[in-house]
C-alpha positions as CSV (number, residue, x, y, z in Angstrom):
1,M,71.6,-15.6,4.7
2,T,70.5,-12.7,2.7
3,E,67.2,-10.7,2.6
4,G,65.7,-10.5,-0.6
5,V,63.9,-7.0,-1.4
6,F,60.9,-9.6,-2.9
7,G,58.7,-9.1,0.4
8,R,57.9,-5.3,0.4
9,E,56.9,-5.5,-3.6
10,S,55.0,-8.4,-2.8
11,G,53.2,-7.8,0.6
12,H,55.3,-10.1,2.9
13,E,57.2,-9.2,5.8
14,Q,60.7,-11.3,5.4
15,V,61.8,-13.3,2.5
16,V,65.2,-14.6,3.4
17,Y,67.7,-16.5,0.9
18,C,69.8,-19.4,3.1
19,Q,72.4,-20.9,1.1
20,D,75.1,-22.9,3.0
21,Q,77.9,-24.6,0.3
22,Q,79.5,-27.3,2.0
23,T,76.1,-29.4,2.4
24,G,74.7,-28.1,-0.9
25,L,71.5,-25.8,0.8
26,K,69.3,-24.0,-1.0
27,A,66.7,-22.1,0.6
28,I,63.9,-19.9,0.3
29,I,61.8,-18.8,3.9
30,A,59.2,-16.0,3.2
31,I,57.2,-14.7,6.3
32,H,53.9,-13.0,4.7
33,S,51.9,-12.1,8.3
34,T,52.7,-12.3,11.8
35,A,49.4,-10.3,12.3
36,L,48.1,-13.4,14.2
37,G,50.9,-14.8,15.7
38,P,54.2,-16.5,14.6
39,S,54.1,-17.7,10.4
40,L,54.0,-20.9,10.9
41,G,53.8,-23.0,7.1
42,G,56.0,-26.2,5.8
43,T,59.0,-26.5,3.9
44,R,58.6,-28.1,0.7
45,F,61.4,-29.8,-0.4
46,Y,61.5,-29.5,-4.9
47,P,64.0,-29.5,-7.9
48,Y,62.8,-26.3,-9.5
49,A,63.6,-25.4,-12.8
50,S,65.1,-22.1,-11.6
51,E,65.7,-19.5,-8.3
52,Q,62.6,-17.5,-9.5
53,D,60.5,-20.4,-9.9
54,A,61.2,-21.3,-5.9
55,L,61.0,-18.2,-5.1
56,E,57.5,-17.1,-7.4
57,D,56.5,-20.8,-5.0
58,V,56.9,-19.7,-1.9
59,L,56.0,-16.7,-1.9
60,A,52.2,-18.3,-3.1
61,L,52.3,-21.1,-0.6
62,S,53.4,-18.2,2.2
63,Q,50.2,-16.2,1.0
64,G,47.8,-19.1,1.1
65,M,49.3,-20.1,4.6
66,S,47.9,-17.0,6.4
67,Y,44.7,-17.3,5.1
68,K,44.7,-20.8,5.3
69,N,45.5,-20.1,9.4
70,A,43.3,-17.6,10.4
71,L,40.2,-19.3,8.7
72,A,41.6,-22.0,10.7
73,G,41.2,-19.6,13.9
74,L,45.4,-20.2,15.0
75,D,47.1,-17.5,16.1
76,L,49.2,-17.6,13.5
77,G,50.2,-16.1,10.9
78,G,51.5,-17.5,7.2
79,G,54.9,-18.4,6.0
80,K,56.4,-20.9,4.0
81,A,59.5,-22.3,2.9
82,V,61.2,-23.8,-0.4
83,I,64.4,-26.0,-0.7
84,I,66.1,-26.0,-4.0
85,G,66.9,-29.3,-5.3
86,D,65.9,-32.8,-5.8
87,P,65.3,-34.3,-2.3
88,A,66.0,-38.0,-3.9
89,T,69.9,-37.0,-4.9
90,V,70.6,-33.8,-2.4
91,K,69.2,-34.1,0.9
92,S,70.6,-35.3,4.1
93,E,71.1,-35.4,7.6
94,P,73.7,-32.2,7.2
95,L,71.9,-30.0,4.8
96,L,68.8,-30.6,7.1
97,R,70.1,-29.5,10.1
98,A,71.9,-26.8,7.7
99,Y,68.4,-25.3,7.3
100,G,67.3,-25.8,11.1
101,R,69.7,-23.3,11.8
102,F,68.8,-20.8,9.4
103,V,65.3,-21.3,10.6
104,E,66.4,-21.0,14.7
105,S,68.1,-17.9,13.3
106,L,64.4,-16.6,12.9
107,G,64.0,-16.2,16.5
108,G,61.1,-17.8,16.0
109,R,59.4,-15.4,13.7
110,Y,59.0,-19.3,11.2
111,I,58.0,-22.6,12.4
112,T,58.0,-25.3,9.9
113,A,56.6,-28.4,8.9
114,C,56.2,-30.8,6.4
115,D,55.5,-30.3,2.7
116,V,56.0,-32.0,0.3
117,G,59.5,-33.5,-0.3
118,T,59.7,-33.2,2.8
119,Y,58.2,-36.0,5.8
120,V,58.1,-36.5,9.9
121,A,61.7,-37.9,10.1
122,D,63.2,-34.8,8.4
123,M,61.7,-32.7,10.6
124,D,63.0,-34.7,13.4
125,V,66.0,-33.9,11.9
126,V,65.3,-30.1,11.8
127,A,64.7,-30.3,15.0
128,R,67.9,-31.2,16.4
129,E,69.0,-27.9,15.5
130,S,65.7,-25.7,16.0
131,R,62.9,-25.7,18.9
132,F,60.6,-23.4,15.8
133,V,60.0,-27.0,14.1
134,T,56.4,-28.9,13.8
135,G,55.6,-32.2,12.3
136,R,57.8,-34.1,14.1
137,S,57.6,-37.9,15.0
138,P,55.2,-39.3,18.5
139,D,58.8,-40.6,19.7
140,E,60.1,-36.6,19.6
141,G,56.9,-35.3,20.7
142,G,55.1,-34.7,17.7
143,A,51.9,-35.1,15.7
144,G,53.0,-37.9,13.3
145,D,51.8,-37.4,9.6
146,S,48.7,-35.0,9.0
147,S,47.3,-36.5,6.7
148,V,44.6,-38.1,9.1
149,L,43.4,-34.8,10.4
150,T,43.6,-33.2,6.8
151,A,41.4,-35.9,5.6
152,F,39.1,-35.2,8.4
153,G,38.9,-31.6,7.9
154,V,38.4,-32.5,4.1
155,F,35.4,-34.6,4.9
156,Q,33.5,-32.0,7.1
157,G,33.6,-29.1,4.6
158,M,32.5,-31.8,2.3
159,L,29.6,-32.4,4.6
160,A,28.9,-28.6,5.2
161,S,28.8,-28.4,1.4
162,A,26.6,-30.8,1.3
163,E,24.1,-29.4,3.7
164,H,24.6,-26.3,2.0
165,R,23.8,-27.7,-1.6
166,W,21.3,-30.8,-0.2
167,G,20.0,-29.3,2.8
168,S,21.4,-32.5,4.7
169,T,24.7,-33.9,5.3
170,D,23.4,-37.5,4.4
171,L,25.8,-38.8,1.2
172,R,24.3,-42.3,0.9
173,G,24.1,-42.4,-2.5
174,R,25.7,-39.0,-3.5
175,R,28.7,-40.2,-5.8
176,V,32.0,-39.0,-4.8
177,G,34.9,-39.0,-7.5
178,V,38.1,-38.4,-5.2
179,A,41.3,-37.8,-8.0
180,G,44.6,-39.3,-6.0
181,V,44.4,-41.6,-4.0
182,G,47.7,-41.4,-1.8
183,K,47.8,-40.8,1.9
184,V,44.8,-37.9,2.2
185,G,43.2,-39.4,-0.8
186,R,42.9,-42.2,0.5
187,I,41.6,-41.9,4.3
188,L,38.7,-39.5,2.8
189,V,37.8,-42.4,0.8
190,G,37.8,-44.3,3.7
191,H,35.1,-41.4,5.9
192,L,33.4,-41.4,2.2
193,V,32.6,-45.3,2.3
194,E,31.3,-45.2,6.1
195,A,29.0,-42.3,5.1
196,G,27.8,-44.5,2.4
197,A,28.9,-42.9,-0.7
198,E,29.3,-44.2,-4.3
199,V,33.3,-44.1,-4.3
200,V,35.1,-43.7,-8.0
201,V,38.7,-42.6,-7.7
202,T,41.4,-42.4,-10.2
203,D,45.5,-41.5,-9.4
204,V,48.3,-41.9,-11.4
205,A,50.3,-44.6,-9.1
206,D,48.0,-48.4,-9.7
207,A,49.1,-49.2,-6.3
208,A,47.7,-46.4,-4.6
209,I,44.2,-47.5,-6.2
210,D,44.7,-51.1,-5.5
211,R,45.8,-50.2,-1.8
212,V,42.3,-48.5,-2.0
213,R,40.4,-51.1,-3.4
214,A,41.7,-53.5,-1.4
215,A,40.2,-51.9,1.7
216,H,36.9,-51.2,0.3
217,P,35.7,-53.3,-2.4
218,S,33.1,-51.0,-3.3
219,V,35.2,-48.6,-4.7
220,T,35.3,-48.7,-8.8
221,A,37.9,-46.4,-10.9
222,V,38.7,-45.0,-14.1
223,A,42.0,-44.8,-16.1
224,S,42.5,-40.9,-15.9
225,T,41.2,-37.8,-14.6
226,A,39.9,-36.3,-17.2
227,E,37.7,-39.3,-17.3
228,L,37.0,-38.7,-13.7
229,E,35.9,-35.3,-14.0
230,T,33.6,-36.0,-16.7
231,A,32.1,-38.7,-15.5
232,D,28.2,-38.4,-13.5
233,L,29.0,-37.3,-10.3
234,D,27.7,-35.4,-7.0
235,I,30.8,-34.2,-5.4
236,Y,34.4,-34.0,-7.1
237,A,37.4,-33.9,-5.0
238,P,40.7,-33.1,-6.0
239,C,43.0,-34.8,-3.8
240,A,46.6,-34.8,-6.0
241,L,48.2,-31.8,-7.4
242,G,47.2,-27.8,-7.3
243,G,46.0,-26.3,-10.1
244,A,44.1,-28.5,-11.2
245,L,40.7,-26.8,-12.1
246,D,41.5,-24.4,-15.2
247,D,38.3,-23.0,-17.7
248,D,38.4,-26.1,-19.9
249,M,38.0,-28.4,-17.0
250,V,35.3,-26.4,-15.5
251,A,33.5,-26.8,-19.0
252,R,33.8,-30.4,-18.9
253,L,33.4,-30.9,-14.7
254,R,29.3,-32.0,-14.2
255,A,29.4,-32.6,-10.3
256,E,27.6,-29.8,-8.3
257,I,30.5,-29.6,-5.9
258,V,34.1,-29.2,-6.1
259,C,35.6,-29.8,-2.3
260,G,39.2,-32.0,-2.1
261,A,42.7,-31.8,-0.3
262,A,45.3,-30.5,-3.0
263,N,46.6,-26.7,-2.4
264,N,45.7,-24.4,-4.9
265,Q,43.0,-25.7,-6.9
266,L,42.6,-23.0,-8.3
267,A,44.3,-22.9,-11.7
268,H,44.5,-18.9,-12.0
269,P,42.2,-15.6,-10.4
270,G,38.4,-15.8,-11.9
271,V,37.9,-20.0,-12.0
272,E,36.5,-19.3,-9.2
273,K,33.9,-16.9,-10.3
274,L,33.8,-20.0,-13.1
275,L,32.4,-22.2,-11.3
276,D,29.9,-20.0,-9.8
277,E,28.1,-19.2,-13.1
278,R,28.3,-22.9,-13.6
279,G,26.4,-23.6,-10.2
280,I,29.0,-25.4,-8.9
281,L,29.8,-25.0,-4.7
282,F,33.3,-24.6,-4.7
283,A,35.1,-25.7,-1.7
284,P,37.6,-23.1,-0.9
285,D,41.1,-25.6,-0.8
286,Y,42.3,-23.4,1.9
287,L,39.5,-23.3,4.5
288,V,38.7,-27.7,4.0
289,N,42.4,-28.7,3.6
290,S,43.6,-26.6,6.9
291,G,43.4,-29.7,9.4
292,G,46.7,-30.6,8.9
293,V,48.2,-27.3,10.3
294,I,45.4,-27.6,13.2
295,Q,47.4,-30.5,14.2
296,V,51.1,-29.9,13.8
297,S,49.9,-26.4,15.7
298,D,48.7,-28.8,18.5
299,E,52.1,-30.2,19.1
300,L,53.0,-26.1,20.2
301,R,50.8,-26.8,23.3
302,G,52.1,-30.2,23.4
303,F,50.2,-33.0,21.4
304,D,46.7,-34.4,22.2
305,F,45.0,-35.7,19.4
306,E,41.1,-35.5,20.3
307,R,41.8,-31.8,21.3
308,A,43.4,-31.5,17.4
309,K,40.3,-33.2,16.4
310,R,38.0,-31.4,17.9
311,K,39.9,-28.0,16.2
312,V,39.7,-29.6,13.1
313,S,35.6,-30.9,13.6
314,D,35.0,-26.9,14.0
315,L,35.8,-26.9,9.7
316,F,32.3,-28.0,9.9
317,A,31.0,-24.3,11.0
318,T,33.6,-22.1,9.4
319,T,32.8,-24.0,6.0
320,K,29.1,-22.8,6.6
321,R,29.5,-19.4,7.3
322,V,31.9,-18.7,4.4
323,Y,28.9,-20.0,2.3
324,A,26.5,-17.8,4.2
325,L,28.8,-15.3,3.6
326,A,28.9,-15.5,0.0
327,E,25.5,-15.4,-0.5
328,D,24.4,-12.9,1.9
329,E,27.2,-11.0,-0.3
330,G,26.7,-12.2,-3.8
331,V,30.1,-13.2,-4.2
332,P,32.0,-16.4,-4.7
333,P,33.1,-18.4,-2.0
334,V,36.9,-17.7,-2.5
335,T,35.9,-14.2,-2.0
336,A,33.8,-14.6,1.2
337,A,36.6,-16.4,2.6
338,D,39.2,-14.1,1.9
339,R,37.4,-11.5,3.1
340,L,37.2,-13.7,6.5
341,A,40.6,-14.3,6.8
342,E,41.6,-11.2,6.1
343,R,38.6,-9.3,9.2
344,R,40.1,-11.7,11.4
345,M,44.2,-10.3,10.7
346,A,42.8,-6.7,10.5
347,E,40.8,-7.0,14.2
348,V,43.4,-9.2,16.3
349,S,46.5,-7.0,15.0
350,R,44.4,-4.0,16.0
351,L,44.9,-5.8,19.4
352,R,48.6,-5.4,19.9
353,S,48.1,-1.5,19.7
354,I,46.0,-2.1,23.3
355,V,47.8,-1.5,26.4
356,G,47.5,-4.2,29.1
357,P,46.8,-2.6,32.7
358,T,49.5,-0.9,34.5
359,S,50.2,-1.5,38.4
360,V,48.9,2.0,40.7
361,R,50.6,2.4,43.1
């Protein structure tokens, strides 16, 4: 295990390289901030083209987790890990256990969970070597699949967005396009149908569309994301890959609100201003999709689904706070969300300088 210098350059507290030749493990753990508490973020298992690509991804993702956890009201900082390789070919019990030992060696500064390429069963294996693992199976005392509360949180953000834009949370008759109906998108569709929305979906996997339409016959489908982007929608919900909102896409988009589950939806800095200039209300993704991290963080207290769901319900009020601040300060919602997160991190971090009471003799 070696520590890189990149953390100092990027504002990260710590960047750790993890390698075990016997199992083939090559991983990077990035701790962006522990201002609010131990850093929490998932482990992404992905066949990066280069180590530099992996580093850039983990630095960006870990910073995003600091803001996500702060906005979610958690006493947790931001961290992330990436394992370099194709999980379909190199993932194994020894590799995951080797990774768990590296997580354990950080002494609780980083707490891991699932992400792209890792699953609940994988976290159960990692937890055999480390105490600092969430997202485990219910059989192992964990919360299980976090998709349920991730989708519920996005739905809360969507209701808050509707109220801000139209003065009501009523989605009856509103046309909502969902791009990507895997685990989170599929559950989100269920909430929307129940709320009376007219739902249009697309996905690269025909099987995913078939599952949604079998469960909800009123849902219609289009052939591609490009077709969905230019459809007459009230709300567009990107729930697949990140970087979907670029300059060209924003110029084509007809929806009044963008609120979805995908991470890192903005292709580059400045897209949030383009959305604002077009009058499109953008719900910051790292706010509305934080239901999953709220769910797995509840494991640290002994998981209680109803308690976690109540915490996720608070995302409605937080989203409204972001919109109110954006209007008051004349900035896009992303800027307002960043400011709220940064203020909380600064204020809580300052409390560490306060010395507790001492006994008087």
